[in-house]
C-alpha positions as a Markdown table, in Angstrom:
| # | Residue | x | y | z |
|---|---|---|---|---|
| 1 | Met | 45.8 | 9.4 | -31.9 |
| 2 | Lys | 44.3 | 5.4 | -32.0 |
| 3 | Arg | 45.4 | 5.3 | -28.1 |
| 4 | Thr | 43.1 | 7.9 | -27.3 |
| 5 | Gly | 40.2 | 6.3 | -29.5 |
| 6 | Leu | 40.6 | 3.3 | -27.2 |
| 7 | Phe | 39.5 | 5.2 | -24.1 |
| 8 | Ile | 36.2 | 7.0 | -26.0 |
| 9 | Pro | 34.0 | 3.3 | -26.1 |
| 10 | Leu | 35.6 | 2.7 | -21.9 |
| 11 | Gly | 34.4 | 6.3 | -21.0 |
| 12 | Val | 31.3 | 5.6 | -22.3 |
| 13 | Phe | 31.1 | 2.2 | -20.9 |
| 14 | Leu | 31.8 | 3.5 | -17.3 |
| 15 | Leu | 29.4 | 6.9 | -17.8 |
| 16 | Ile | 26.5 | 4.2 | -18.0 |
| 17 | Ile | 28.0 | 2.4 | -15.3 |
| 18 | Val | 27.8 | 5.3 | -13.2 |
| 19 | Ile | 24.3 | 6.3 | -14.5 |
| 20 | Gly | 22.4 | 2.8 | -14.0 |
| 21 | Tyr | 23.9 | 2.7 | -10.5 |
| 22 | Ala | 22.7 | 5.9 | -9.6 |
| 23 | Gly | 19.5 | 5.1 | -11.0 |
| 24 | Phe | 19.1 | 2.0 | -9.3 |
| 25 | Ser | 19.9 | 2.8 | -5.9 |
| 26 | Leu | 17.8 | 5.9 | -5.6 |
| 27 | Thr | 14.8 | 3.9 | -3.8 |
| 28 | Asp | 14.6 | 1.0 | -1.8 |
| 29 | Pro | 12.2 | -1.6 | -3.7 |
| 30 | His | 10.4 | -2.3 | -0.9 |
| 31 | Gln | 9.4 | 1.4 | -0.8 |
| 32 | Leu | 7.2 | 1.6 | -3.7 |
| 33 | Pro | 5.5 | 4.7 | -4.5 |
| 34 | Ser | 1.7 | 4.0 | -2.8 |
| 35 | Ala | -1.4 | 6.9 | -3.8 |
| 36 | Leu | -3.0 | 5.2 | -0.7 |
| 37 | Leu | -0.2 | 6.6 | 2.1 |
| 38 | Gly | -2.3 | 9.5 | 3.5 |
| 39 | Lys | -5.4 | 8.4 | 2.2 |
| 40 | Ala | -8.7 | 6.1 | 3.2 |
| 41 | Phe | -8.2 | 2.6 | 2.5 |
| 42 | Pro | -11.0 | 2.1 | 0.0 |
| 43 | Glu | -14.3 | 1.1 | -0.1 |
| 44 | Phe | -14.8 | -3.0 | -0.7 |
| 45 | Thr | -17.0 | -6.0 | 0.2 |
| 46 | Val | -15.6 | -9.5 | 0.2 |
| 47 | Pro | -16.0 | -12.6 | 1.3 |
| 48 | Leu | -14.5 | -13.9 | 4.3 |
| 49 | Leu | -11.9 | -17.3 | 4.0 |
| 50 | Gly | -14.0 | -20.3 | 4.7 |
| 51 | Asp | -17.7 | -18.4 | 4.5 |
| 52 | Ser | -18.4 | -17.2 | 1.2 |
| 53 | Asp | -21.7 | -16.2 | 2.4 |
| 54 | Thr | -20.4 | -13.8 | 5.1 |
| 55 | His | -18.8 | -11.0 | 3.6 |
| 56 | Val | -16.7 | -7.7 | 5.4 |
| 57 | Asp | -16.3 | -4.4 | 4.1 |
| 58 | Arg | -14.1 | -1.2 | 5.0 |
| 59 | Ser | -16.1 | -0.8 | 7.9 |
| 60 | Ala | -14.8 | -3.7 | 9.7 |
| 61 | Leu | -10.9 | -2.0 | 9.4 |
| 62 | Leu | -12.2 | 0.9 | 11.4 |
| 63 | Gly | -12.0 | 1.2 | 15.6 |
| 64 | Lys | -8.2 | 0.6 | 16.1 |
| 65 | Pro | -5.4 | 0.8 | 14.1 |
| 66 | Val | -4.6 | -2.8 | 12.2 |
| 67 | Leu | -2.4 | -4.3 | 9.5 |
| 68 | Val | -3.6 | -5.4 | 6.6 |
| 69 | Asn | -1.5 | -8.3 | 5.2 |
| 70 | Val | -1.8 | -9.4 | 1.3 |
| 71 | Trp | -0.7 | -13.2 | 1.1 |
| 72 | Ala | -1.2 | -16.2 | -0.7 |
| 73 | Thr | -0.1 | -20.2 | -0.3 |
| 74 | Trp | 1.6 | -19.8 | -3.8 |
| 75 | Cys | 4.1 | -17.0 | -3.1 |
| 76 | Pro | 7.2 | -18.4 | -0.4 |
| 77 | Thr | 8.1 | -15.1 | 1.2 |
| 78 | Cys | 4.4 | -15.5 | 2.7 |
| 79 | Lys | 5.7 | -18.3 | 4.1 |
| 80 | Ala | 9.0 | -16.2 | 5.3 |
| 81 | Glu | 7.1 | -13.6 | 6.9 |
| 82 | His | 4.5 | -16.3 | 8.5 |
| 83 | Asp | 6.1 | -17.1 | 11.9 |
| 84 | Glu | 7.1 | -13.1 | 12.3 |
| 85 | Leu | 3.1 | -12.2 | 11.9 |
| 86 | Met | 2.7 | -15.2 | 14.5 |
| 87 | Arg | 4.7 | -13.6 | 16.4 |
| 88 | Ile | 3.5 | -10.1 | 16.3 |
| 89 | Lys | 0.2 | -11.4 | 17.0 |
| 90 | Ala | 1.6 | -13.3 | 20.1 |
| 91 | Leu | 3.2 | -10.0 | 21.6 |
| 92 | Ser | 1.3 | -7.0 | 20.3 |
| 93 | Glu | -2.3 | -5.9 | 20.5 |
| 94 | Leu | -2.2 | -4.9 | 16.8 |
| 95 | Arg | -5.0 | -6.4 | 14.8 |
| 96 | Ile | -4.1 | -8.0 | 11.8 |
| 97 | Val | -6.2 | -8.7 | 9.0 |
| 98 | Gly | -5.7 | -11.0 | 6.2 |
| 99 | Val | -6.3 | -10.8 | 2.4 |
| 100 | Asn | -5.6 | -14.1 | 0.8 |
| 101 | Tyr | -5.0 | -13.3 | -2.8 |
| 102 | Lys | -5.5 | -15.0 | -6.0 |
| 103 | Asp | -5.9 | -18.2 | -4.1 |
| 104 | Asp | -7.2 | -21.3 | -3.5 |
| 105 | Glu | -9.7 | -21.5 | -0.4 |
| 106 | Arg | -9.2 | -24.7 | 0.6 |
| 107 | Leu | -5.5 | -24.7 | 0.6 |
| 108 | Ala | -5.4 | -21.5 | 2.3 |
| 109 | Leu | -7.7 | -22.8 | 4.8 |
| 110 | Lys | -5.4 | -25.5 | 5.1 |
| 111 | Trp | -2.2 | -23.6 | 5.1 |
| 112 | Leu | -3.3 | -21.4 | 8.5 |
| 113 | Ala | -4.4 | -24.9 | 10.3 |
| 114 | Asp | -1.0 | -26.0 | 9.6 |
| 115 | Tyr | 1.2 | -23.2 | 10.3 |
| 116 | Gly | -1.1 | -20.7 | 12.5 |
| 117 | Asp | -3.5 | -17.8 | 12.0 |
| 118 | Pro | -2.2 | -15.1 | 13.1 |
| 119 | Tyr | -4.9 | -12.5 | 11.2 |
| 120 | Asp | -8.5 | -11.4 | 12.9 |
| 121 | Phe | -10.3 | -12.5 | 10.0 |
| 122 | Thr | -9.4 | -13.3 | 6.7 |
| 123 | Met | -10.8 | -11.5 | 3.4 |
| 124 | Gln | -10.7 | -13.7 | 0.3 |
| 125 | Asp | -10.1 | -11.6 | -3.1 |
| 126 | Leu | -10.3 | -14.5 | -5.5 |
| 127 | Asp | -10.2 | -12.6 | -8.6 |
| 128 | Gly | -7.6 | -10.2 | -7.5 |
| 129 | Ser | -10.1 | -7.2 | -7.2 |
| 130 | Leu | -9.5 | -5.6 | -4.0 |
| 131 | Gly | -5.8 | -6.1 | -4.8 |
| 132 | Val | -5.9 | -3.6 | -7.8 |
| 133 | Glu | -8.3 | -1.6 | -5.7 |
| 134 | Leu | -4.9 | -1.2 | -3.6 |
| 135 | Gly | -2.3 | -1.4 | -6.0 |
| 136 | Val | -0.8 | -4.4 | -4.9 |
| 137 | Tyr | 2.3 | -5.5 | -6.8 |
| 138 | Gly | 2.3 | -9.1 | -6.1 |
| 139 | Ala | 2.4 | -10.8 | -2.4 |
| 140 | Pro | 3.3 | -10.5 | 0.6 |
| 141 | Glu | 2.4 | -6.3 | 0.9 |
| 142 | Ser | 0.9 | -5.3 | 4.1 |
| 143 | Phe | -0.8 | -1.6 | 5.1 |
| 144 | Leu | -0.8 | -0.3 | 8.5 |
| 145 | Leu | -4.3 | 1.6 | 9.1 |
| 146 | Asn | -4.9 | 4.1 | 12.0 |
| 147 | Ala | -8.0 | 3.8 | 13.7 |
| 148 | Glu | -10.2 | 5.8 | 11.1 |
| 149 | Gly | -8.8 | 3.4 | 8.3 |
| 150 | Thr | -6.2 | 5.6 | 6.9 |
| 151 | Val | -3.3 | 4.3 | 5.1 |
| 152 | Ile | -0.2 | 5.4 | 7.1 |
| 153 | Tyr | 2.1 | 2.8 | 5.7 |
| 154 | Lys | 2.8 | 0.7 | 2.9 |
| 155 | Arg | 5.2 | -2.2 | 3.2 |
| 156 | Val | 5.9 | -4.1 | -0.3 |
| 157 | Gly | 7.4 | -7.8 | 0.7 |
| 158 | Glu | 8.1 | -9.6 | 3.8 |
| 159 | Ile | 7.6 | -8.3 | 7.4 |
| 160 | Asn | 10.6 | -9.7 | 9.4 |
| 161 | Arg | 11.9 | -8.6 | 12.4 |
| 162 | Arg | 13.8 | -5.8 | 11.6 |
| 163 | Ile | 11.0 | -4.2 | 9.3 |
| 164 | Trp | 8.6 | -5.0 | 12.9 |
| 165 | Glu | 11.4 | -3.5 | 14.9 |
| 166 | Gln | 12.1 | -0.5 | 13.0 |
| 167 | Glu | 9.5 | 0.6 | 10.7 |
| 168 | Ile | 6.0 | -0.8 | 11.9 |
| 169 | Ala | 5.8 | -1.4 | 15.7 |
| 170 | Pro | 7.1 | 2.2 | 16.2 |
| 171 | Arg | 4.1 | 4.0 | 14.0 |
| 172 | Phe | 2.1 | 1.4 | 15.9 |
| 173 | Ala | 3.2 | 2.5 | 19.2 |
| 174 | Val | 2.3 | 6.5 | 17.8 |
| 175 | Leu | -1.2 | 5.0 | 16.7 |
| 176 | Val | -1.7 | 3.8 | 20.3 |
| 177 | Ala | -0.5 | 6.7 | 22.0 |
| 178 | Ser | -2.8 | 9.2 | 19.9 |
| 179 | Glu | -6.0 | 7.3 | 20.1 |
| 180 | Pro | -8.7 | 9.0 | 22.2 |
| 181 | Val | -8.9 | 7.7 | 25.5 |
| 182 | Gln | -12.4 | 5.9 | 26.4 |
| 183 | Pro | -15.0 | 6.9 | 29.0 |
| 184 | Gly | -14.5 | 4.9 | 31.9 |
| 185 | Gly | -11.4 | 3.1 | 30.5 |
């Protein structure tokens, strides 16, 4: 009787391990759910980085597919992804727009001067209010929008070559292929 009593705690422990493993392996943490998928990018008005007198709004993201990348100088993962964003900008026609998130403007401008600027323009989100509208968990996060401004993909975490090649580039190719042909072009 005493020996079987020893196996009960071991069985309970193994059951907890199995349930924990199953629970943690159900989803990829980089594929966090987003209420924005399939919906219009939120309305906003924010200043441009380095030019607080000039503001942009949602209309600046319309017309062509765009990757909106949330980044900050305090984010080590943003530094890790920066070279890949530079490569994507050089090798593709994808518009990339930055959202400098809860950052020091001076440091952000120095960062872009030192490491290169992959962005068509960068919006400044000093207080994080745009990030709240986007449901941002932290930086980096990226949103791929179609030409109408609908969010078709969200990435939490770094964009590296594998993510570009396997997740973003194929979606971008579909968006480009589905763009209407402009008259005379």
